[in-house]
N, C-alpha and C positions, 0 to 999 in steps of 0.2 A: 643433460645427463652428466653427473659428476664422475670423474675418473681419477685413478692414481697411476702414476708411472712407477713401475716396480724397480727394485734394485737388483734384479736377477736377469737382465736382458741377455747376458752372455753365458748363462748357465745351461748349456745344452743338455746336461744330464737330466734336467727336469722334464725333458720331452717324453721320458718313459714313465712318468709318475702314474701310479694306479689311481684312478678316479673313484672316490668313495661316493656312492649314491648319485653319480652324475651321468649325464648323457651328452654326447657331442652333437652339435648342429651340423658340423662339417668335418671332414677328414683333411682338409687342405687349408693352408694359410691363405688368407684373402689378400695378402700384400703383393701378389704377383708371381711367387714361386709355387706353381701348382704341384710340384713334386714333393715339397716339404710336408711332413706329417707332424702336426702339433696337437697335443692333447688339450682338452679344456682344463681350467684350473681345478685343483683338488681341494675339497672342502671337508672339514671334520669339526665336530664339537669337541672341545677339550675340557670343558667343565663338568660334563656328564655324558651319558649315552644320549643320543639324539631323541630317543623315544621317552626319556625320563627327565626332561628339563623341568625345573621348578622356579617359581617366582617371577616368571615373565622375562627372563634374560638368560643369555647363553654366551659363553666365551667361545669364539669361532676362530679356527686356524685355516687360512687359505694359502695354498701353495700355487703361486701363479705359474703359467706355462712359460716356455722359453722364447715366446715370440717377441717379448718386449713390449707388447701392446698394453694400453692402459686397462686397469681392472675396474669393473663396475659391479657393485653389490646391491641387491634389492631384497627387502623383506616384505613378502606379501604385496609386491608391486610398489613399495615405497623405497626410495633411494636411501641407503644407509652406508654408502661408500666412505663417508667422512669418519666413521668410527674406527676404521682400520688403519693401522700403522705397522711399521716393521716390528716383528717380534723381538723382544730383548734377549731371547735365549735361542731362537731358531733362525739363523741367518737365511735370508731369502724368503721367509714366511711372513705373511701379513696376519696380524692378530686384531680382533675386534670384539668388544663387548656389545652384543646386540641386545637392545632392550625393547620393551613394549610388544613382546610376543602376546598373541591372543591365547587364552586358555583353549587347549585343543590343538588342531593342526596348523602348522605354519610352513611356508616355503621360502627358503633363502636361495637366491639365484646369483651365482658369480659368473660374470661374462668377461671374456677377453677376445677381442678380434673375432666376434661373431661365434665364438665357441663358449657354450654355457654349461654349467653344472647346476642342477636343481637338487637341493638338499632339504629333506623333510625334518622338521622339529615338532615334537609334541610337548606342549607345556601344561603344567599343572600348578595350582595355587601353592604358595609357600607354606600353607597350612597342611598340605597333603589332603588325602592320601594319593599315592601313585600305584603301589604294588601290594599294600597291606590290607586292602578291603575297607569296608565302612569304618568310619571313626568309632573308636571305643566310646561307649556310653553306659554309665555316666563317666565324666572326665573332669577332675577337680583341678582348676587353675591354682597355681602356687607362686605366681610372679611376685606377689606382695611379700612372701616369706623368703624369696631367694635373695641371698646376700651377695653383693659384689665384693671384690677384693679389698675395697677401701672401707667396708663395713656398712655401706648404705644399701638400701633395698632397691630392687628392680622396679618397685611400685606395682600398682594393681594392673590387672589385665585390661586391655582396651576393647575386647570383644569376647564373644562366646568361644572363640577358638584360642583363647588364652594368649593373644598377641601382646607383646610388651614393646614399649618404645626402645629402640636400639640405644646402647650405651657404650662409651669408650672410657676405659679406666687405665691410668698409667701407674706402674710400680717401678721401683728401682732397688738395686742391691747396694747397700752402704759398703764402703771400703772396709774390708775385714769382716763383714757380716755374712750370715748364712741364710737369712730369710729376706724375701722381698717385702718392701714397705711402700705405702702409698706415696705417690709423687703428686702433690696437690697443685703445684705451679708448673705448667708445661711450657712456659715461655723461657725458662732458664734451667740449666741442669743444677741439681743440688751440689753443694760444695763437697760432699762426702761420697759422691757416686763412684762406684767401682768401674773398672773397664774389664772387658773380656775379649778373648781372641777365639774366633769360631774355627770350625774344622776346615774352612776354606782359607784361613789365614787372615781374615779381616778383623781388625781391632776396633771395637765400638764401645760407647758407654753402656753399662749394664742397666738398660731401661727397657721394659717390656710394655707392649700395648695389649690390653685385654679388651676384646670386642665381645659384646653380649647382645643377643637378639633372640627371636623365636623362629624356629624352623621345624616344620612337621608337628606343630603344637608343643614341641619340647623347647627347653631353654638351651640355646647354642652358645658356646664360648670358644674363642680362639686366642692364643697367646703367642707373641713373637717379638724378638728384639726390634725395637724401633725408637729412634730418637726424635721426638716431636719438635725439638728446638732447631734441628737442622734439616730434617727430612720432611717432604710433603706426605700427605696422607697416602697410605699404600694403595696401589692399583696393580693389576696384572702387567701394566706397562712400566711401572715404577715400583717394583717390590722392595721391601725393606732391605737396607744395605747389609744388615747383620744376619738375614735369613740364609741358611745354607741350602735351601731348597729341599729340605727333607721334612716330612710331616709325620707326626705321631698322633694316632687316635688313642685317647685315654678312656679305658673302659671302667665299669663299675664293679659291684660285687653282689652278693646274695639275692635270691629270688623271693622268699616269702614276704607277702605284703606288696609285691610289685605289680599292682593293677589299679586302674581307674584314676591315676594321679599324673600330673605333669612332672612333679618332682621339685623339691625345694632345694636340692643340692646336686652337684655332680658326684660321680662315684670315686672320689679321691681316696687312695689307700696306700699306706706305706707298710711293707711287711718283708721280713727276711732279707733286709738290705736293699729291697727294690722300692723305688718311689714312683708309684703309679698315680701321679698327680699332674694337673695342668701346669702348676707352678714349680715343676722340677727344675731347681736352680742349675744343676749340672748340665742337663740336656738343653735348657734354654740358653745357657751361657756358651754352649758349643754351636749355637745357631739353629737348633731344631725349633720348629713351630709345633704347637700342640693344639688339639681341638677335642671337643666332647659335646654331647647333647644329653640332657637329662634322661631322654628315652633310650639312650644306650646303656644306662645304668639299670641293672636288673632289679634292684630294690625299688625302682620307680616303675619299671616296665619289664615284665617277664614274658613278653611276646616277642620272639626274636625275628619274626618277619617284619614287625613294626620297627624293632631295633635296627635291623639292617637298612630299612628305608630311611630312618632318621640319620644313620651314619652316612648313607649315600648322599642324602640331601645336604647334610652338614659339610661334607667334604666339597661338594659342589659350591656351597656358599663361600668356603675358604678360598677356593680357586678363583672365583669371580672377584674376590676382594684383594687377593695377594698374588695370584699367578699359579702356574702349573708346577707342582713339586717334581723333583727328580724321582722320588718314590715316597710311598706312604706305608707305614707299618702300624700295627696295633699291638697293644700290650695290656695285660691285666692278670689278676689273680682271682681264683674262685669263680664268682659270677663273671669276672672280667676275662676268664679263660674262654668260656663259651661266648661271651660278648665279643671276643676276637674271632674265634673259630667259626661260629655259625654264619655271621655275615660274610666272612672271607670265602666260605664254601658256596653259599647260595648266590653270591654276586661276584663272579670272577673279575679280577682287576680292581676291586675296591681297595684291597690291601695287597702290598707286594711282599709281605712277610708278617708272621705273627710270633710274638714271644709270650708264652703262656706259662703260668705257674699256679700252684694249688689247683690242679687241672680237673675239670669235669668235661666230658664230651659235649654235654648239653644238660639243661635242667630236667629234661624228660628222663634221662638215665637215673637221676636222683629220685624222681617221682616213682618210676616203675620199680626200682630196686627196694625203695623204702616201703612201697605198697606190699611187696612180698614179705618184707620184714614185719610189717604191722600185722598182717594176717597170722604169721607164725607166732608173734608175741601174744596176739589175742587168744590163740589156741592155748599157749602156755599159761596165760592168765586164768583160763577156764579149767585147766588141769594142773594145778600147782603141785610141784614135787615130782612130776613124772619124768622130767629131764633135768639133769644137773647142769651147772653153768658150763662145764666142759662139753657136754653133749649139745647144748645150745650153740656154742661156738662151732662145733663140728658141723652142725646142720646148716648154719648160716654162712659159714666160710669166714666169719670175722675172727679177729684175734681173741676176743673175749665176749662174754655175754653182755658186758657193758657197752662194748663197741657196737654190738648188734642193736642195743637200745638206742644209741645215738643216731644210727642210720634209720631205724624204724620211726623215730620221732619226726623225720623229715616228710613223712606221709601227710603231715599237716597241710602241705601245699596242695593236696588233692581234696581236702575236706572242707566243704562250704558251711557246715553246721556249727553255729557258735557255741552251743552247749549240748552235752550228751548225758544220758543216764549214767549214774554211778556204776563203775565197773567195766565200761565199754572202752575207756581210754587206756593207753599204756600207763601204768602206775608211775606217777612222778613226772610225766612228760605231757606237754601240751600238743595234742595232735589236731585240735579243732581249728576253726578258721583263723587265719592271720590277716589282720587289717592294718593299714596305715591310719594313724589317728586323723589325718586330713579328711577322710571319707566320712560324711555324716552317718550317724547310726541309722537314721530312717531310710537310707539308701541301701542298706545291707540286707542280704538274703537271710531269711529265717524260714524254715519249712512250714512253720505254723503261723507266725504273725506277719511275714512278708515274703511269700513264695515267689513273687515277681521281682524281688530285689536283686542287686548285683551280686554275683557269686564269686567268692574270693579263692579261686583255684587256678593252677597253672593251665588247666584245660579251658576254663571259661574266659581267661584273659586272652586266649588265642582262638576264640570261637569262630572267627572268620576262616580259620584253617581247618579245625576239627569238624566244623559243621554243628548243627543244633537239632534237637528233637522238637517235637510238637509244642513243648512247653518253653522252648528257648534255652534249654540247658545244653551245654556243650557235650557232644558225643565223646566217649572215652575210649582210649586205645588199650587200656590194661586188660590182659588176657592171661589166665593161668590154666587153661584147659590142657590136660595131659602132663603138666609139670609135676615131676616126682621130687618133692622137697626132701632133701637129705639123702639122695641116691648114693652119692659118693661116700657119705658117712656110713651108710649101711654097708656098702661094699668093703669099706675099710675096717668094719667091725666096731666102729665108734658108737653106733646105736644098734638096738635089737630090731628084729623083724616086727615085733609087736609095736614098738615105738614108731617105726617107719609107717606101718599101716594105719595106726591110730592118728598120727599126725596128718597124713594125706587124706584120710577120710574126714577129718575135722577141720582142715585148713579153710575151706570155704572161699568166699569172694566178697565183692562189694556191689551195692546198688549205685545209682547215679549220684547219690548223696554221700558216697563213701561209707555208708552204714554197712555193717557186717551182714552177710547172707550165708546160709548153709551151702548153697550151690556155688560152684566155681564161677569166676567172671569170664564172660565172653566179650572181647573187645569189638568195637564197631569196625567193620572192614574199611569203610571210607575214612574214618578217623585215622586208622593205622596207616593207610596208604598216603594220606595227605601229610601226616607227620613226617614221613620220609621225603615225599616230593618237595615239601616246603623247606626242608632242612631243619625243622624243629627237632628231629632226630638226625644227628650229624651223620652224613653219608661218607664224606671224604673224597667223593668222586667229582666234585665241582672244582671251585677255585683252589681248595687246599691241595689238590694234586700237583700244582705247578708253582708253589711258593715255598720258601723256607719256613719250617715249623720248628721252633725251638721250645722245648718243654722242660721245665725245671721243677724241683720239688715244691719249694715255697713253704708249704706246711707239711711236716712229717708227723702224723699222729694216728697211726693205725690202732692205737689204744683207745681212741674215742674222738668225737668231734666231726666225724663223717667225711673229712677230707682224705679219703683213703687212697692208697697208691694204685689200687686196681683201676681207678678211673683213668689215670694216666695211660695205663696199658690198654684199656678199652679203646681210647682214641687211636692209639697206634695200630691196634688190630683192625680198626675200621679202615685206616689208610691202606693197610696191607691187603685187606679184602677187596677194596675198590681199585687199587692201582698195581697190585702184583708185587710191590716191594715198599719199603719205607725209607728209601734213600734220601728223601727230602725232609725227614723227621729226625731230630736229634734229641736225646733225653739225657739230662744231667741230674743226678740225685745227690743229696747231701743235706746236712742239717747244721748250718745253712750251706748254700751254694754261693760262691763269690759273685755277686751280681754284676760288678763292673766288668769282670772277665766275660760273663755271659753276654752282656750288652755289646761289648766291642767285637766279640766273635760273631754274634748275630748280625750286627750292622755291616761288618765286613762281607759277610755272605750275601746279604741283600744288595749291597752296593755293587759287588762283582757280578751278580746275576743281572741287575738292571743295566750294567754297562756292556754286557755281552751282545754284540750286534751280528755275531756269526750265525751261520745257518743252524737250524735245529728247532725242535719243539720247545715250548716254554719249560716243560718238565725236564727235557734233556739239558737245557741251560742251567736250571737251578741245581741239578745234580752235579754237573761238571764244574760248577763254580763254588762248590762247597769247600770252605777252608780246610786245610789239613788237620787242624785241631778241633774241627766241628765233628767229633765222633762221640759215640755213646760212652758214658762213664759215670763215676761218682767221685765225690770229694770226701775223703776221710777227715780232712780239716780244710781250712780255707786256702791252704797252699799246696795240698797234696791231691793230685788227680789220678784216679785209677781208670785207665782206658779199658772198657769192658762192655760187651753187649748187655743191655739192661733187660732183665727178665723178671716176670712175676714169680715170687717164691720166697721161701724162708731159708734156703740153703743152695749150695751148688756153685757159688761164686763169691768173690770177695765183697762185692757190692751187696749181695743178698745177705751175707753175714752181718754187714754193717747196717743195712737198711732193709730188713725183711718186710715182705708185703703179704697180705692175706687177700681174701676174695669176697664173694657175695652169694646170697642164697641160690640164685638161678645158675650160677657156675657149679655149685655143689649138686644141683639138680641135673647136671650134665650139659648145661647150655654153654654157648661160646663166650670167650673172654671179651669179645667185642660188645656183648650185651645189646645186640642190634636186631635180634629176631623177636618181634613183639608177639607173633603168633606162630607156634611151631607146627610143622607137619606131624601127623600122628601115624603111629604104627601099632600093630598088635603087641601086647606084652609077650616077652620071650624070656624063658629061663636063662638063655645065653647071656643076657645083659646083667646078670647078678653073680657075685662071687660067693653067695651063700645059697643054701638049699632051703626051699620053702616046703612046708608040709602041704598036703593036699588042701587042707582047710585054709591055710594062709594063702595059697595060690588062688583059690576060689575068691577069697576076700579081695585080693589084689585086683582081680578081674572086675569085681563089683565096684571097687573104688575108681577104676579107670575103664568104664564100659565102652568108650569110644577109642581106647588106645592111649599110648603114652607118647611123649615127644620123641621124634626122630631128629636129633640134633645134627645128623650128617647131612640133612637137607637144608636148603637156604630159607625155608619158611616163606614169609611174605616180604623178605628184604627187597627193596628196589633202589634206594639212593635218591639223591637230591636232583631236582630239575633246575639247572643253572638259570638264573635270572627269571625264575618262576614268579608269576603274578597271581594275586588273589583279588585283583580289581583295584581301581577301575581300569588300569592299563590293560588293553587286550593283547599285548605282546607277551607270548609265552604264558597265556592264561591257563592256570592249573585248575582253578575253582572259583566260583563267584557265589558267595552265600546269598546274595540278593536274588539269585535265580533258582536256588535250590534249598529246600528245607526237608531234612530227612526225618522220618518218624522213628 
């Protein structure tokens, strides 16, 4: 039996270590002192949660006890002691990359002086799935189209799971240059290579290592400073000298078309002074490492349970290749905002902070609000001239009728039908099915020619979560029973009683193909519940409750383009509803906001929070470590900051005067700013709810329009929140729903 003598024989403090997943064979040291109490060694996986190991390997940290006895480690009865060595970052800890795990259950046993800890690991294939349910089908491989930083292709997939041969590419920054260029010869540094000094004070050549492989069927990449001419290949025991042990997850953008593809590119985006790219020269030069997976990019994958799984597995891959980061943050704009927020909320500890801009709480918020908007626009198409542009804006909450059209257009992400009869679309706007060109036409859904084809909607992309009907179509959560469109406009005198009644009588709803129906839509209860449990609708009660959330404008365009400010405030309201306050959320508005100031403030907050070892909950720590300048406010220009609580509205504060914000149809219908009640509780109509007087005939008609009652927005409706670490299979841990066991009619 192989053994290791530890370097911690005199560290008596380790005698009180809490054993994770362990059991002691004895309470007494076997060396003769029967009165001494010694704990067994403590074991923990540091590359992933032990129940979510991927790829047959795990980085394991073992804290030996204070007995000084030799340590022995076995995996499933096989001696693996030799893979452990002293940790480069945790004195007194032993670190080992344990390989050859079986798919399924594994037992790692660490023994010292007849005291053992048994630690269970559950491993899944590197192709997944772990928590996202059955693999999406069809799924189009795009490795041959994926370009590496040197301009070459990743080449064709090796199997049906879109596996690609791993590649390592080196780039460098020329002296005086601003962009990284290929470094073809790794045996010697280029004559014109620049140097850089990291946040830890280390000066190294500005050379970065780009590692590319496939993880969870997506294309994974990581980038970090590394000099191949003087440094060995990175490992957790020998991390790159220039890495400052901070890791950034780079997220993508927009959802439409994000289904059934692997993705031919990462979600790199530069906007409003922010560089959300893997090859961010400033951040790499400071020593940060970056990583991404094509399935974290919403334009490739708009299923954020799958996106969170891809992020989780990709971070694990980085750790097994480079070591454990001090902290990991995520940053992104638009689709990258919910690409950061949703995984952070549903998988606590995945990210230690998020910096979001051009913010949406989730793609479902866009889908549901635009579905309201499309119904309203359909009514106005059928009744031209009955509402002026100002009246349309008053009913929808948008700044203008054009801004309403821009939002209503986004209902295309819910519509699987490629063509529709003349007159049923929003004039001038494409609301029909959105596809990526990589998906062959013969695989695409058509209600007439291919009713079993893949359906291009935000719901069908996440069918493992929403569930399916007898025909395999995703169940839908959209519900407008009892919604009084234009209620506040009526009460404000902006529209007439006749307009209000006609609009609500004619608004209608959708069938499962997003075709218009005269009856209101009734959402599927299971789909609505699981949207919340899964975090597809952001809850804010999971991981987001205990990390810094820094939210900046990014895009300011309430005139149109649907990146409206109310989405920022909806996210904040959800945090408030879930946690009682928003002390861990900071909002800066401006056009633009100085991004370098944002980044430095955000990172200072995360670093202080992670360094806090004092007592307290994680939420208490994140709040007490917030920097003094991390307060709400707006930037009138790039050097002038106005410290002021940010509120939704067009007046009442300096920031609202500078950056007024409008709302959305269901808010004007009386709904909450959080936009998180998919199905409202109903109450009987009451004259007390209106600022105007109905005639008897009008009142009778109102009762006819809402025979079951109207929304009572004082109630919480069907709101539940996210199930942290919720699984949709195959992992049985925190299993929320398994579509392979249940098909709903």
